C-alpha positions in Angstrom: 0.0 0.0 0.0 1.4 3.4 -0.9 1.2 6.5 1.4 -2.1 8.4 1.3 -0.8 11.6 2.8 2.4 13.5 2.1 4.5 14.7 5.0 4.3 18.3 6.0 7.9 18.9 4.9 10.8 16.8 3.7 14.4 18.0 3.2 16.3 15.8 0.9 19.9 15.3 -0.3 20.4 14.8 -4.1 20.8 11.2 -5.5 18.5 9.7 -3.0 14.7 8.7 -3.4 12.0 11.2 -2.3 10.3 8.7 0.0 6.9 10.1 -0.8 5.4 6.6 -1.4 5.8 5.7 2.3 2.7 5.8 4.7 3.6 9.1 6.4 0.0 9.4 7.8 0.9 6.7 10.3 3.5 6.6 13.1 6.4 4.3 12.3 5.3 1.8 14.9 2.3 1.1 12.6 4.0 0.8 9.3 4.2 -3.0 9.4 2.1 -4.3 6.5 1.4 -0.8 5.1 4.4 -0.7 2.7 6.2 -3.4 0.7 9.4 -1.4 1.1 9.8 -2.4 4.7 12.6 -4.9 5.5 14.0 -6.5 8.6 17.7 -6.2 9.3 19.9 -7.0 12.4 19.7 -4.1 14.8 20.5 -2.9 18.3 18.1 -1.4 20.8 16.6 2.1 20.2 14.6 4.4 22.4 12.7 5.6 19.4 10.7 3.7 16.7 12.9 2.6 13.8 12.1 1.0 10.5 14.2 0.0 7.4 13.1 0.5 3.8 14.5 -0.8 0.5 14.8 1.3 -2.6 16.4 -0.6 -5.5 18.6 -2.5 -3.2 19.7 0.4 -1.1 18.6 0.3 2.5 17.7 3.3 4.6 17.0 3.6 8.3 14.1 5.8 9.5 13.9 7.0 13.1 10.8 8.8 14.5 11.4 11.4 17.1 9.6 14.4 18.7 9.3 17.5 16.7 12.6 19.3 15.9 15.0 16.5 17.0 15.4 14.9 13.6 16.5 18.2 12.0 19.0 18.8 14.8 20.5 15.3 14.5 20.6 15.6 10.7 22.7 18.8 11.0 25.1 17.2 13.5 25.6 14.1 11.3 26.2 16.5 8.3 29.0 18.2 10.4 30.5 14.9 11.2 30.4 13.8 7.6 32.3 17.0 6.6 35.0 16.1 9.2 35.0 12.5 7.8 34.2 11.0 11.1 32.9 7.4 11.2 29.2 8.0 11.4 26.1 7.0 9.4 25.2 9.2 6.4 22.3 11.6 6.9 19.9 11.5 3.9 16.8 13.5 5.0 14.7 14.9 7.8 10.9 14.8 7.6 8.1 16.7 9.5 4.9 14.7 9.7 1.4 15.2 11.2 0.3 12.2 13.2 -3.0 11.7 15.2 -1.1 12.6 18.4 0.7 15.6 17.0 3.7 16.6 14.9 6.7 14.3 14.8 10.0 14.4 13.0 11.8 11.5 11.2 15.5 11.2 10.5 16.5 9.2 7.5 20.1 7.8 7.2 21.7 5.5 4.7 22.0 2.0 6.1 25.6 1.1 6.9 26.3 -1.8 4.4 28.0 -4.9 5.8 27.5 -3.7 9.4 26.9 -5.7 12.5 25.1 -4.6 15.7 26.8 -5.6 18.9 24.2 -8.3 19.7 25.3 -10.3 16.7 28.9 -10.1 17.9 27.9 -11.4 21.4 25.3 -14.0 20.3 26.8 -15.6 17.2 29.5 -18.2 18.0 31.2 -17.7 14.6 31.9 -14.1 15.6 33.2 -14.7 19.2 36.8 -13.7 18.3 35.6 -10.3 17.3 34.6 -9.3 20.8 37.9 -7.8 21.9 38.1 -5.9 18.6 34.7 -4.5 19.3 35.8 -3.0 22.5 39.0 -1.6 20.9 36.9 -0.2 18.0 34.7 1.8 20.4 37.7 3.2 22.1 39.1 4.3 18.8 35.8 5.8 17.7 35.6 7.9 20.9 39.2 9.1 20.4 38.3 10.2 16.9 35.2 12.0 18.0 37.0 13.8 20.8 39.9 14.9 18.6 37.2 16.6 16.4 35.6 18.2 19.4 32.6 16.0 19.5 30.9 15.2 22.8 28.7 12.2 22.1 26.7 12.2 25.4 25.3 8.7 24.9 28.1 6.3 23.8 26.7 2.8 24.0 26.8 -0.6 22.3 23.3 0.0 20.9 24.3 3.4 19.5 27.3 1.9 17.5 27.5 -0.3 14.4 30.6 -2.3 13.5 32.1 -3.3 10.1 34.7 -6.0 9.7 38.1 -4.5 8.8 40.8 -7.0 7.9 40.1 -9.3 10.8 39.3 -6.4 13.3 36.4 -4.1 13.5 35.7 -0.4 12.6 33.1 1.3 14.8 30.5 3.8 13.5 28.4 6.3 15.4 24.7 5.6 14.7 22.8 7.9 17.1 23.9 11.5 17.5 20.7 12.7 19.2 22.6 13.8 22.3 25.9 15.0 20.6 27.4 18.4 20.6 30.2 19.7 18.3 32.3 22.6 19.7 36.1 22.1 19.2 37.0 25.4 20.7 35.3 24.5 24.1 35.8 20.8 24.2 37.4 20.4 27.7 39.0 17.4 29.5 36.0 17.5 31.8 33.7 16.7 28.8 36.0 14.0 27.6 36.0 12.2 30.9 32.2 12.8 31.3 31.8 11.0 28.0 33.9 8.1 29.2 31.8 7.9 32.4 28.6 7.7 30.3 30.2 5.0 28.0 31.2 2.9 31.0 27.8 3.0 32.6 26.0 2.3 29.3 28.1 -0.6 28.2 28.1 -2.5 31.5 24.3 -1.9 31.7 23.7 -3.3 28.2 25.7 -6.5 28.9 23.9 -7.1 32.2 20.6 -6.7 30.3 21.8 -9.4 27.9 22.7 -11.6 30.8 19.2 -11.1 32.3 17.7 -11.9 29.0 19.7 -15.1 28.6 21.3 -13.9 25.4 25.0 -13.7 26.5 27.2 -16.8 25.9 29.0 -18.2 28.9 32.5 -16.9 29.5 31.9 -13.4 28.2 33.1 -10.9 30.9 30.3 -8.5 31.9 31.7 -6.4 34.7 34.6 -3.9 34.0 34.0 -4.1 30.2 33.4 -0.4 30.2 36.6 0.1 32.2 38.5 -1.9 29.6 37.4 0.4 26.9 38.4 3.4 28.9 41.9 2.0 29.4 42.2 1.3 25.7 41.0 4.8 24.9 43.5 6.5 27.4 46.4 4.6 25.8 45.4 5.6 22.3 44.7 9.2 23.3 48.0 9.6 25.1 49.9 8.2 22.1 48.2 10.6 19.7 48.4 13.8 21.8 51.7 13.4 23.6 54.4 16.1 23.2 58.0 15.1 22.5 61.2 17.0 23.2 63.7 16.9 20.3 67.4 17.5 20.9 69.8 19.2 18.3 70.5 16.8 15.5 67.3 14.7 16.1 65.1 16.3 13.4 64.7 12.8 11.9 62.3 12.1 14.8 59.7 14.4 13.3 59.2 12.1 10.3 59.4 9.1 12.7 56.5 10.5 14.7 54.5 11.2 11.6 55.1 7.7 10.3 54.0 6.2 13.7 50.7 8.1 13.6 50.2 7.2 9.9 50.6 3.5 10.9 47.7 4.0 13.3 45.7 5.3 10.3 45.7 9.0 11.3 46.4 11.7 8.7 48.5 14.6 9.8 47.0 18.1 9.7 49.8 20.2 11.3 53.3 19.7 12.9 54.1 22.3 15.5 57.7 23.0 16.7 58.4 25.4 19.7 61.6 26.3 21.4 62.2 25.1 24.8 63.2 27.2 27.9 66.9 26.1 27.3 66.8 27.3 23.7 68.6 24.1 22.5 65.7 21.8 22.3 62.4 21.8 20.4 59.0 20.7 21.6 57.2 18.7 19.0 53.4 18.4 18.7 51.7 16.7 15.8 48.0 17.4 15.2 46.0 14.7 13.4 42.9 15.2 11.2 41.1 11.9 10.4 41.8 8.2 10.5 41.7 7.6 6.8 45.4 7.8 5.9 45.7 4.4 4.1 42.1 4.5 2.8 42.8 7.8 1.0 46.1 6.5 -0.3 44.6 3.2 -1.6 41.6 5.1 -3.1 43.9 7.6 -4.9 46.1 4.9 -6.3 43.6 2.2 -7.3 40.0 3.5 -6.9 39.3 0.8 -4.3 37.2 1.9 -1.4 38.1 0.0 1.8 38.1 0.3 5.6 41.3 1.7 7.1 42.9 -1.6 8.2 42.0 -3.3 5.0 43.6 -0.5 3.1 46.7 -0.7 5.3 47.1 -4.4 4.4 46.7 -3.7 0.8 49.0 -0.7 0.8 51.7 -2.9 2.5 51.5 -5.2 -0.4 51.9 -2.4 -2.9 54.9 -1.1 -1.0 56.4 -4.6 -1.1 55.9 -4.8 -4.9 57.4 -1.3 -5.2 60.6 -2.6 -3.5 60.7 -5.7 -5.6 60.3 -3.9 -8.8 62.9 -1.2 -7.9 65.4 -3.9 -7.1 64.6 -5.9 -10.4 64.9 -2.8 -12.5 67.8 -1.2 -10.6 65.9 2.0 -10.3 63.2 3.6 -8.1 59.7 2.6 -9.1 56.9 5.1 -8.6 54.3 4.0 -6.1 51.6 4.5 -8.8 53.4 2.0 -11.0 53.5 -0.6 -8.1 49.9 0.0 -7.5 48.9 -0.7 -11.1 50.9 -3.9 -11.1 49.3 -4.9 -7.7 45.8 -4.3 -9.1 46.4 -6.2 -12.4 48.4 -9.2 -11.0 47.2 -9.5 -7.4 43.9 -8.0 -6.4 41.9 -8.6 -9.6 42.9 -12.2 -10.2 42.3 -13.1 -6.6 38.8 -11.4 -6.4 37.8 -13.0 -9.8 38.5 -16.4 -8.2 36.3 -15.4 -5.2 33.3 -14.4 -7.4 31.1 -17.2 -5.8 31.7 -15.8 -2.3 31.4 -12.2 -3.4 27.9 -12.8 -4.7 27.0 -13.9 -1.1 28.6 -11.0 0.7 29.6 -8.2 -1.7 32.3 -7.2 0.7 35.3 -7.6 -1.7 38.0 -5.9 0.3 37.3 -8.0 3.4 37.4 -11.2 1.4 40.7 -10.2 -0.1 42.2 -9.5 3.3 40.9 -12.9 4.6 42.7 -14.5 1.7 45.9 -12.5 2.7 45.5 -13.7 6.2 45.0 -17.4 5.0 48.1 -17.0 2.8 50.2 -16.0 5.8 48.9 -19.0 7.8 49.7 -21.4 5.0 53.2 -19.8 4.5 54.0 -20.1 8.2 53.0 -23.7 8.1 55.0 -24.5 5.0 57.9 -22.2 6.0 57.8 -20.5 2.6 55.7 -18.1 0.7 52.9 -20.3 -0.9 51.7 -17.5 -3.1 48.2 -16.0 -3.7 47.0 -18.7 -6.1 47.6 -21.5 -3.6 46.0 -19.4 -0.8 42.9 -18.7 -2.9 42.4 -22.4 -3.8 42.8 -23.6 -0.2 40.6 -20.8 1.1 37.8 -21.8 -1.3 38.2 -25.4 -0.3 37.8 -24.6 3.4 35.3 -21.8 3.3 33.7 -21.8 -0.1 30.5 -23.5 1.1 30.4 -22.1 4.6 28.6 -18.8 4.6 28.7 -18.4 8.4 32.5 -17.9 8.1 32.1 -15.0 5.7 31.5 -11.3 6.4 27.9 -10.7 7.3 25.8 -9.1 4.5 
């Protein structure tokens, strides 16, 4: 059934549907059976009604809130997008007239290949991702705080996760309580955000225990405290100041490379004279955590998560070194990237086509093959090569969808 009443107003971004065929005369909680666009996907808990709709294979999440809140959250998510922070993509905000009064609806693009935390704690095949989940939340909070974002409601439910080369990348889903103010973002706000995170995470895991949904052996208490410790370790590494002695200017590039290895791009390097006049104080300011993603995209056109991109860029740098030695001259990185694309990535992914049709997560599958190649090479005490790794991977996992990245 198509919608019989248009919304009072709808603000849309280009390239997305107009959503006018949805049953806007009803609250979202009553949409079931009223539109054939509705689909069910794995989700976390939400304080507001949420539905998912399908437009030509692209999924969107709709969240109903009191009047004015959708527009506010939409604006916050746009700001986060401009700063390239890991968050869902805002698409539209809608004002509707319902029997009980006006309501607003936020529409976001569904995060493809994402997993809610409950899947990671309930599905046995995903048990080994749980520690990565906690590290991913810590990393997400660090990225937000570096950009001056106070989340105000960091929780497992408000976060989605994508597989990233055997680990996880966390994305902010709910920005309803967030504030963005880099100029006035104080240590007090940082620690308050961490306190909220600890309380929310522990409460959610206890709720899963009470519901009988948590597998045995999963630690419940102090999980939030573990995330805080991981956060503090990463925050200190990124924001620490170094003292450079005369003749140690090479340490500037060392510091930059160390932060790049963590995925952070560098916005500014600041050098100040010390009180003695002989030493320099070094402070490096990071921008986003997309260093390898941007590098890989620029060289090959492949869009990947940060750790996936890092693994692939390591291969490209390895090829660069091999070609340089073979030709007895320096090989441009762009040439090595083209060689890698033609002789490594494309042949491997062509062999994985049957699995790609199930998951459509090509970079993650490629990284799984790289991990499998490393395992086989360690076992054989020699480099077995990509072709042998693909063949063995397909033999072991080709028919086992539960071992593959979730759709």
